[in-house]
N, C-alpha and C positions, 0 to 999 in steps of 0.2 A: 572487756573495757579497756584492758592494756593494749589490745590490738588497735582500738579507736584511737587511743591517745598516741601511739606509734604512727598511725596513718595521719593524724592531724598535723604532726610535725611537718610533713610534707606540704600541707597547705599554708602553714604560717612560716614556711622557710627555716624550720628548726632541724632540718636533716637533708640528706641527699637523696636524690631519686636513684634508686638501684634497679638495673635491669639485668635480668638474667636469661641466659639463652640456653635452651635444652640441646646438649650436644647429641649429634645423631648416634644411634646405637653402634657399637662395634660390629664389624663384619668379620666372621670366621672364615679364614681361608683354609685350604688343605694342609694338613700337618706335614713338615717336611719329612722326607724318607731318610732313614738312618742306615748307613751300610753296616752290615754284619758280615764281616769277613771270615770269622773263625767258626761259625755255626753251619751245619749242613742244611741244605734247602729242605723244607718240609714236603713230603709226599703230595699234601693237599694244600692249595693255596689258602692262607688265612687273612690275606689283606682284604679289607673291605672299605668302600668309599661312601662316605656319609656327606650327604648334601643338606645343608641348612639355608633355608630362606628367611632373611631378615627384613621385615616391613618396617620402613620409617613411620614412626608414629607422629601424628600431627602435634603441633606445639600445644602445650597446655593452655587452656582457656582460663583467664582470670574472671572470677566471679565479680558482680557489681558491687563497688564499694564507694559510696559518695565522696569520702575523705580522699581516697586515692584517685578517683576521677576528677575531682576539683583541682588536685594538685598538678594535673596535666595543662590547666589554664594558665599556670605560671610562665609558660614558654610563649604565650601570645604577646606580641609587642603592642600594647594597647594604645601608646601614644600616637601611633601611626593613623589611628582612626580620625584624630584631630588634624584636619586638613586646612591650611590657610585659605582664606576666602570661600570657604565651604559653608554651606547652609544645610541644616538637617531638617527634614520635613517634620511636621507636628507629630506624626505617627511613628517617627524615628525609623522609618524604613529606608528612605532615600536621601543621599547626600549629594548635593548639587555644587559643583565647583565652576567658577566663572573666570578663573585666572587666564589671561591672554596668552601666557607663554604655553600653557597646555593645549589650547586649541588651535595654536598657530605653528608650534615647533614640535616635530616628531621626536627630537632628541630629549625633550622634556617629558612628553607624554608616555613614551614607551617605558621608561623606568617606573613611571608613576602607576601605570596600569599593573605591571608586573609585581610591584610592591604591595598595591591594595588587593590583588587577587589572592595573595598569600594569607590574608586575614579572613578568619571565618565569619559568617554571619552569626546573628544572635537569635536563635529560635526561642520563643517564649509560649507558655501556656497561661492564659488568663481565664479565671472562673469568677463569674459575677452572679450573684444571686440578688434578685429585687422583687418589689411588688408595689402596688399602688403607684403607678407611674415611675417616677424617678427616685423612689424610695429604695435605697441600697442596703441590703442586710449584710453582704460581705463582698469583698473585690480582692481577689488573691492573684498574684502574679508569680510565676516560677520560671526560672531561667534554666533552659534545656541545653546550653552550649556544651556543657561537660559530656554530653551523650554523643557528640560528634567524634569522628575519627580525625583528630586534629594532626596525626602524623601524615595524612595523606589526602588528596583530593584530586578530581579530574578536571581536565579543561573540555568544553564542549564549544565547537564553532559551527557556524552556518556558512555554507559556501557562498551564499548570497551576501553582499556587503551592505546594501541599502535596504531598508524596509520599504514595502512589505517583504518579509523574507519568504523565499520560495525554494531556497537551495536545501541540499542534503545535509544532515547533521554529521559531524565528525568528533569522535571522542579521542583524547589524548591523555597520557599519564602526566603527573605533575611535572616530572623532570624529563619530559620528551624534548629532544633537541629541536625539534621542529616548531615548537610553541612560539619562541620568540620571532621566529620568521613570519609565521602566520598573523601574530599581532602586529608586527612591524608593518605588513602589507596594509592592514586595515587602518593603522595610525597614519601612515603616509597618505593614503587617500583622504582620510578625514582632514588632516591639516592642510593638505593641498586645496581642498575645496574652498572657494571664495564666497560661499553662500553667507548671507547676513544672519541666518537663523539655523543653527546645526547643533547636533548633539551626539556624543559618544558614550555608551553606557557600558558599565562593568556590572554584571549580575552574578550574585552569590546565591546558589540554590542549594536547599536542604532536601535530600531524598531518602526514603526509607522510614520516616517517622510515621508510627501507626496511629494517625490521629483519630480514625474512626473508633478504634479499640479503646484509646485513652478516654475519648469522650463519653463512651458507653460506661466505663468505670467511673467516671466522675458522676454521672447521672446516678448510677446505683449507689454510690457512696452518699450522695446528697438525700436520697430516698431513705437510707439506712438510719440517718440522724434526724429523720422525720421532718425534713425541710419540704415544704409544699409551695414555695414561691417560684418565680420565674428564674430559670437557669440559663446563662448565656455562657458559651464556651468558645475561646477564640485562640487559634494558633497563629501567630505572627512571626516572621523572620525579620527581625530588625536588622538595620545595617546591611540589607542585602542589595542595595544598588548604589553604584557611584556613577553620577552623570557629569560628564565634562560638557558644558553648554556655552555656546557663543549666542547671544541675543543680539537683536537689532540695536544699533546705536541710539536710535531715536525712539523715545518712549511713545511718540504718536504712532509710529510704524508698529510697535507691539500692540497697542490698543486696537488699532484697526486691522490687525492681521495682514499686513501687506507682504509680509515675508513668512510663508508657512514653514514650519520647522521641519528640517531635513534630518531623519533620525538614521543613524548608521548602525549596522548590525552590532549587537552586544557581544562582547567577550564574556563568557559564562564559565564559572567554576562551579563543580558540583560536589557537594560534601555529604557523605553518607554516615551512618551511625557506626559506632565502634562495637565490634562483636566480641571483644574479650582478647582476640589474637589477630595478628596481621593476616593470617591465612583465612580465618573465618570472615573477616571484614571485607575480604575481596571476593567472596563467593557466596552465592545466596543471599544477595542483599535484602530481599523481602524477608526471609526468615530471620536474618540477623537483626533487622529493625524490629520485628515483632518481639523477638525474644528480649531484646534491649529494653523496649518500651515495657514489657511485662515485668522485667527486674526492676526497672526504675519505679513503676508504680507499687509493687510490693514492698519496696523500701521506703516509699513516701506516703503511703496511704494514711497511716495514723497522724503524720504531721499535717497533711491537708484536712483530715477530719478535725483535728484540733482547731485549725485556723477557721473552718466553717463555723463551728459551734461557738467560738469566741468572737465572731462576726468581725474578723480582721480585714483591714483595708490596707493594702500594699504588697510589698514583696515578702514572699516566703523562701527562707534560704537555709544555708547549713546551720546556723545558730539554732533555728527552730527544729531542725532535724535532730541536732545533738540533744536538745531538751527532751524530745520525744524518746530517745534511746535511753536517756537517764530516768525514765519512768514517768514523765508528765503526760497523763492522759485525763483529758477534760471529760467531766461526768456528761452523759448523754441527756438531751432534753426530755422531760417527762411528758411533754405535750407536743403536738405538731405546731410548727411555727413557719413564718414566711408568708402567710396569708392574712388578708383583713379580717377573716372570720376568726383568726385565733389571736387577733390583737385586741379584741374587744374585752 
């Protein structure tokens, strides 16, 4: 419990994040020769050479801890998600910006794209249990953003500039010096285009999340608490698109579709899951994602179980997880539930 309280200090800002680096093992060189001037040389040579091979061990991998992982979210500048003249879609996936300076002036659009690209998407897991049409038994949403490797992301470009995309894909590191140049080329072409209806899209993509494995675990958990209703499992990447859109000035033209939208190739950032160390996060992404998903599920199973049985509707977060760690376990239903047969 003491460790949990120490970890929670990072979440609520009551401590400093400490990072430790494992120093490489010391390498042993040959011992220096000592001059022995006064002793006679031995008849048989006694000097032996010993060779030691020292292998650099990989960095220690940190085990999953929700409190420590949530502390990493403090570095995200959330206020930058709120863009002037921006409209968020009802499903919270796409933000559309129609500011004239962005679709007309490259010097404004380029820094805007670079700034927005550094913001991660918000992957979520929604679990809905229902029966008899729209009758909802529980509706649970969990935020999975803390599973992402927030220290690093990749750029992915398409060599084609305008959709339909037919060019080859190019991957670049986050700090690759060629990235601003690549984006500037697309930005200049977009702003120079005088089309009445055009759009430029930034896409934030999550890769490596083991959705099939997690969906299977959710279904097994629902069955274990005797739930027999209809189960719907949704994985959604909220805030995953930013669209700069210039629409026709005339509403009449928009209704009649006189100016088809010209869509420019999107700039894409790719976010993978955090594997516990920088080295593991960069290699074997499928294995890293699977292990991260398994560790997350093991840590949150009891919390999700409680929410199902309590017929919770809304977000399930760290407060619920802490309550579970403190010993709150909801009693399992004595009878099957979630079906009209058991409601009578």
